[in-house]
N, C-alpha and C positions, 0 to 999 in steps of 0.2 A: 800415367796410369790409362786415361782413355785417348782414344784421339779425337779433335774439338769436334768434330759432327756426331761422332757417336755420344758423347756425353749429351749434347745439349740435345737429342731427341731423347736421353732417359729422363731427361730433368722436367717434373710437373711445369706446366705452362699455365699462364694466369684464367685459359677458359676452365681449367681444374677447379679452382677455387672460386670462381661465377658461376657454382652452382647451390644449389641451397644449403645453408651451413651445416646442417645434420647431417647431410648428405656426405658433404665434406670432412666432416671429421668421423663422421663410419669410415669413408675411404681414403683418408688417411691412415688410419691401422695398418701395418703393413709394409710402408712406404718406408726409404730410407733417406734419414735426415742425416747430410753429410755437411760438413767443417773443413776448406781448407786454410792451412796456415802456415807460413816458415815453419813453423814446430814442428809440422807436418798434417795427416789428415784425419780426422776424426767421423767415424759414421754408428748411427745405431736405429736399429728397428723401430720405429715408433707403434709402440703396444696402450698406450689410452691417451686418451683426447677428452675437450671439453668442449661443447658448442655455444656460444653467446649469442645471445638474437637481436641484438642494439637496442632503440629506445623503448620499446616494450616490455624488454627484459629487465624485471630488477635486481637482476644478479650482475649484469654488464656494466661496464664501466660507463658507458653510452647509455644507461637507464634514463630516461624522460628526455631524451635528447641533448645531455650534458655533454659540452664540448670542450676542452682544456688540451694545456699545451703537450698533458702528458699522453691523452687518446688523440691528439689530431689525425695521426696514421690512416685510424677506423674509418676516415670519412675520403681517405682518398682510395685510391687503384688495391683490387685483390691481388692479393700473393704475395705482400709483404709482411717484415716481422714489426709484431707491435710487442717492443719489450720492454718492462717495467720492474721498477724497486720496490720492494715489498718488505715489511718490517724494519726497513734502513738497512739492511745485510744482503738479500737476496734478489736475483732477478728470476722472472720468470716470461718465457717467449710462448709469443700469439701469432699466429696469420691471421690476416685480413680475409675474407670470404665474403658469398653470398651473392643471390642474384639480382640485387638492385643496387645498382650504382650508387656511390656517398651514402648508403645506409651502412651503418655502424657497425658493424657485426664481424664477430672474429671467433679462431677454434683458439684454444691452450695447449699445446702439446705439455701432457704434464707426466709419461715416462717413455722411455729408451729401450732399447735391448743392444747394449755396446755391440756392433759388428769387426770393426775394425779400427787401430789406436788404442786400445785400452790400456797401454802403459802411458801414454800419452796422460789418456783421464785420471789415472789412477795418481799421475804425479802431480794435478790440478788437484785431486780431489783429497790425495792424504794417501798413500803407503799402506797407511792400517783398514781404509775401508773393506770391508765385503765385497767380493762382487757382484751380489744382487743389489747391495746399497748403494751402487756407483752411480746409477742412472733412471732409482727407483720415485720419481719427484720431480716436481717443476724446477724448482731451484737445484738439485743434485744433478739434472742434465744439463742446465744451463753452465755451471761452475765444471763440469765435465769434458762438456763442448766449447767452452772458452764462447759463451754466449752474455753479452753486456748488453749496456745502451748505446754503446759504441755501434753493434748491428738494429738499432732501432732505428724504423724507417727502410733497411735493406728489401731490395727485391729480391725475392728468392727463386725467380728463374730465371737465374745465370748463378756462375761460381761471384766469388766463393761460399758464401751459406745459399743450401739448395736441397729441393728433396728431389729423389729419385723415385719413377716408377718401381712398381711391383705388382706383383699380381693378387688380386682382392683376396681378405681377408673373408672366409665362408659365412654365411650368416651365424649358424650354430658355433659357431667360433668365437662370434663375439657378444659382451655381456653387456644392456644397455641398465641404466641404473641414474640414481640422482649427484650431483655434482657434488663436490667439495669445497665443506667454507664457505658456501652462501646462506646460511639459516637467519639474514637480513632480510634478505629478500622475498617474505611472505610464499604466498604459495607458489611462488617460481623457482622455492628450493626445492621442490617437489615433482620438477618436469625431469625428465628419465634421458638429460641429454650428456652423461657421461658413458663413454665406450672404452671397453678393452678388452682386450684377446684373453681370452678364458684360459685360465691355469697357468698363464704368465707369471715366472716368478720375480720381474722385475714391474710388475703392476706395483701401483702408489700403496693403494687401499681396496681392500677388498671388497 
């Protein structure tokens, strides 16, 4: 699809993820998530994200410095996949980020807008799925993109799973609001650390 040198220059590198996690979450909007597999390549434009700020953030898996086998990748290099299982059924895809080396922060990818490989996505999700419900949620996009625990700890700066650069989404097109499903986190549930592209039909929750 691309020549090796061209593809490499388009992939977001570790320096991008080494910015403040809030900046990373906001600037990931509009970027292109790509997963290359034998079955084919699927791509989607990131339209919704959430930032998690590490030990001080009571909504984060690393709240108060919690360190387990599940979240160990958060303590490592930035720009790696943190994929975890929820409700015994679904996966969620996060990316390690942040300015402080070793500080366990991450960005959850909540929704994408399909760009290519939609037939493959439909096959994975089920032909009866409506187009707008294909990838409009963290677990839905994981199913559509075939992201599972097998991709946990993956370096996202190189194929087969990576994010391509794209133009920044303008500030007036970005909605900043509270995160979803973190009512347990006290005052931290009110942090406006969820970002989505205004009026995009693939956003999970308006």
